[in-house]
C-alpha positions in Angstrom: 89.5 -32.4 -8.1 93.2 -31.5 -7.4 94.2 -27.9 -6.9 97.7 -27.1 -8.1 99.9 -24.2 -9.2 100.4 -23.7 -12.9 104.2 -24.1 -13.2 105.4 -27.1 -15.2 106.9 -28.7 -12.1 103.7 -28.2 -10.1 101.7 -29.7 -12.9 104.1 -32.7 -13.1 103.7 -33.3 -9.4 99.9 -32.9 -9.5 99.8 -35.1 -12.6 101.7 -37.8 -10.7 99.1 -37.9 -8.0 96.3 -37.8 -10.7 97.9 -40.8 -12.5 98.0 -42.8 -9.3 94.4 -42.1 -8.4 93.3 -42.8 -12.0 95.1 -46.1 -11.8 92.7 -47.0 -9.0 89.8 -46.3 -11.2 88.9 -42.8 -10.0 88.1 -39.9 -12.2 90.4 -37.0 -11.3 90.7 -33.5 -12.8 93.2 -30.7 -12.1 92.2 -27.2 -11.0 94.9 -24.6 -11.9 95.5 -21.9 -9.4 97.7 -18.8 -9.6 99.0 -18.0 -6.2 100.3 -14.7 -4.8 103.8 -16.3 -4.7 103.6 -17.0 -8.4 102.6 -13.4 -9.2 105.3 -11.7 -7.1 108.6 -12.6 -8.7 110.7 -9.5 -8.2 111.2 -9.8 -4.5 112.5 -12.5 -2.1 109.9 -14.5 -0.2 111.1 -13.2 3.1 110.2 -9.7 2.0 106.6 -10.4 0.9 105.2 -13.0 3.4 107.1 -16.3 3.2 106.1 -19.8 1.9 102.4 -19.4 2.7 102.1 -17.2 -0.4 102.2 -20.4 -2.5 99.3 -21.9 -0.5 96.8 -19.2 0.3 94.7 -19.3 -2.9 95.0 -23.1 -3.1 93.7 -23.6 0.5 90.9 -21.2 -0.3 89.8 -23.5 -3.1 89.8 -26.4 -0.6 87.7 -24.4 1.8 85.2 -23.4 -0.8 84.9 -27.0 -2.1 86.3 -26.1 -5.5 88.9 -28.8 -5.0 89.2 -31.9 -2.8 93.0 -32.0 -2.4 96.1 -30.0 -3.2 99.5 -31.2 -4.3 102.6 -29.3 -3.2 106.4 -29.5 -3.1 106.7 -30.1 0.6 109.6 -27.7 0.9 107.1 -24.9 0.0 104.7 -25.8 2.8 105.0 -23.7 6.0 106.1 -25.6 9.1 102.6 -24.9 10.7 99.5 -25.4 8.5 96.5 -23.1 9.1 93.7 -24.5 11.3 91.4 -26.8 9.3 94.1 -28.3 7.0 96.2 -31.4 7.2 98.9 -33.3 5.2 97.1 -36.5 4.2 100.0 -38.2 2.5 103.7 -37.7 1.5 105.0 -39.5 -1.5 108.3 -41.4 -1.5 111.1 -38.8 -1.6 113.1 -38.1 -4.8 116.8 -37.3 -4.4 116.9 -34.4 -1.9 120.2 -32.9 -3.0 120.8 -29.5 -4.6 122.4 -29.2 -8.0 124.6 -26.6 -9.8 123.8 -25.6 -13.3 126.7 -23.6 -14.8 126.4 -21.9 -18.1 129.9 -23.0 -19.3 129.7 -26.5 -17.7 131.9 -25.8 -14.6 131.7 -27.3 -11.2 131.6 -24.8 -8.3 135.4 -24.9 -7.7 136.0 -23.9 -11.3 133.9 -20.7 -11.3 136.1 -17.6 -11.4 136.3 -15.3 -8.4 133.4 -12.9 -8.4 131.2 -15.0 -10.7 127.5 -14.3 -10.3 125.5 -17.3 -9.0 121.8 -17.2 -8.7 119.5 -18.6 -6.0 116.3 -17.6 -4.4 117.1 -19.5 -1.1 118.8 -18.0 1.9 119.8 -21.5 2.9 121.6 -22.1 -0.4 123.3 -18.7 -0.1 124.5 -19.6 3.4 126.0 -22.9 2.2 127.5 -21.4 -1.0 129.3 -18.7 1.1 130.8 -21.4 3.3 132.3 -23.1 0.2 133.1 -20.0 -2.0 133.0 -16.7 -0.1 134.5 -15.0 -3.2 131.4 -15.5 -5.4 128.7 -13.0 -5.9 125.4 -14.5 -4.7 122.4 -12.9 -6.4 118.6 -13.2 -6.1 116.6 -15.1 -8.7 112.9 -16.3 -8.6 110.5 -17.9 -11.1 109.9 -21.4 -12.4 112.8 -23.7 -13.3 112.5 -23.0 -17.1 112.6 -19.2 -16.4 115.7 -19.5 -14.3 117.4 -21.6 -16.9 116.6 -19.0 -19.5 118.1 -16.2 -17.4 121.2 -18.4 -17.0 121.5 -18.9 -20.8 121.1 -15.2 -21.4 124.3 -14.6 -19.5 122.8 -12.9 -16.5 124.4 -15.5 -14.2 127.4 -17.8 -14.5 125.5 -20.5 -12.6 122.4 -21.2 -10.7 121.5 -23.7 -7.9 118.3 -25.7 -8.1 116.8 -28.8 -6.5 117.9 -31.9 -8.3 114.5 -33.5 -7.8 112.8 -30.7 -9.8 115.3 -31.0 -12.6 114.8 -34.8 -12.8 111.0 -34.5 -12.8 111.2 -32.1 -15.7 113.6 -34.2 -17.7 116.4 -31.6 -17.3 119.0 -33.5 -15.3 121.4 -33.4 -18.2 121.8 -29.6 -17.5 123.4 -30.4 -14.1 127.1 -29.7 -13.9 127.5 -30.7 -10.2 125.4 -32.3 -7.5 126.2 -31.2 -4.0 126.4 -33.9 -1.3 124.3 -33.2 1.7 127.6 -32.9 3.7 128.3 -29.8 1.7 124.9 -28.3 1.2 122.3 -29.5 3.7 118.8 -29.7 2.0 115.7 -27.7 2.8 113.1 -29.2 5.0 111.1 -31.7 2.9 113.1 -31.2 -0.2 112.4 -33.8 -2.9 109.1 -34.8 -1.3 105.6 -34.3 -2.7 102.8 -33.6 -0.2 99.1 -33.9 -0.5 97.0 -31.5 1.6 93.3 -31.8 2.4 90.8 -30.2 4.7 90.9 -31.8 8.2 88.2 -34.3 8.8 88.1 -35.7 5.3 88.4 -39.3 6.4 87.1 -40.4 3.0 90.1 -38.9 1.3 92.6 -40.1 3.9 91.5 -43.6 3.2 91.9 -43.2 -0.6 95.3 -41.4 -0.2 96.8 -43.7 2.5 98.4 -46.1 0.0 100.4 -43.3 -1.6 102.0 -42.4 1.8 105.6 -43.5 2.1 106.2 -44.3 5.7 110.0 -43.7 5.7 109.6 -40.3 4.0 106.8 -39.4 6.4 109.0 -40.1 9.4 112.0 -38.2 8.0 110.0 -35.1 7.0 108.2 -35.1 10.3 111.5 -34.8 12.1 112.7 -32.1 9.8 109.5 -30.1 10.1 109.6 -30.4 13.9 113.1 -28.8 14.0 111.7 -26.0 11.8 108.7 -25.4 14.0 110.7 -25.3 17.2 113.2 -22.9 15.5 110.3 -20.8 14.1 111.9 -21.3 10.7 110.5 -19.7 7.7 112.0 -17.6 4.9 113.5 -14.8 6.9 116.6 -16.6 8.1 118.7 -19.4 6.5 117.7 -22.8 7.8 118.2 -26.4 6.7 117.3 -29.8 8.1 117.7 -33.3 6.7 116.9 -36.7 8.2 117.9 -40.2 7.0 116.5 -43.4 8.2 118.5 -46.6 8.1 117.8 -49.9 9.8 115.3 -48.2 12.1 117.7 -45.5 13.3 117.2 -41.9 12.2 120.1 -39.4 11.8 118.9 -35.8 11.8 121.1 -32.8 11.1 120.1 -29.1 10.9 121.7 -25.8 10.4 120.6 -22.2 11.2 122.1 -18.8 10.7 121.0 -15.8 12.8 120.7 -12.2 11.7 123.5 -10.2 10.1 126.8 -11.9 9.5 126.5 -14.5 12.2 128.3 -17.8 11.4 125.9 -20.7 10.7 125.5 -23.3 13.5 125.0 -27.0 13.0 123.5 -29.6 15.3 122.6 -33.3 14.9 121.3 -36.3 16.8 120.2 -39.8 16.2 117.7 -42.2 17.7 115.6 -45.3 16.9 112.5 -44.1 15.1 109.5 -46.1 14.0 106.7 -43.7 15.0 105.9 -40.1 14.1 106.0 -39.2 17.8 109.6 -40.4 18.0 110.5 -38.4 15.0 108.9 -35.3 16.5 110.9 -35.8 19.7 114.2 -36.1 17.8 113.4 -32.9 15.9 112.7 -31.1 19.2 116.1 -32.4 20.5 118.0 -31.1 17.5 116.2 -27.7 17.7 117.3 -27.5 21.4 120.9 -28.2 20.4 120.8 -25.5 17.7 119.5 -23.0 20.2 122.3 -23.9 22.6 124.9 -23.5 19.9 
């Protein structure tokens, strides 16, 4: 049994894991869970408890034995899991970039001064202000389809969403601009699907191991390590993104303190082939961020 949120994107992701397990001859069903984060849509996550609000009820289902595993967008998973839980596998990452969807088809540079642009992410707001400080950045929550409906209604001139989610839902044609990571550094784990289980479920770990993408695991391990050392959550803008090429990992992160502080960036690279090496690189980048 797979526990999942009810949004179309969450169902697509859980369905992808279900399809892979069924291809191996296993009978798999979905258990739909409404989380606290899904119910509270009128406030930003940093005001109501952070990313854990998307996991609490799902993890309760795992604890009670109502589900064997849970499927999440990794960017929604807190940097530190509660005791008794583990990430058993991370699927190969989709494109991690952010995308602009403008009502009238513009790219960011074409939006008029003062145009209202919607995002639920402090990270995206931080990056948008660096590129276009003249825009009005406004709060928006809800599933992808709900946000697009609010855009179409004229409430916003544009919104920013994860490209991966739009692709998975067959909505990539709505994108008017894709932001290179050099302009908008992604969220930790963005584009990756994670499978969570109770700790000690060696039976499940053996079944799920073939789904785990090693390169993605190494990259997101480094990104999440930066987040843990920076105590990153939803209360302050934070980004981290790792790339692995020919055995060398390049890791970059950004953080913005309270108030109107300017964001700081830090990066480092090192040969990485083991999770422990990725964790050390993440710790090094976090140290550089704190120094900055």
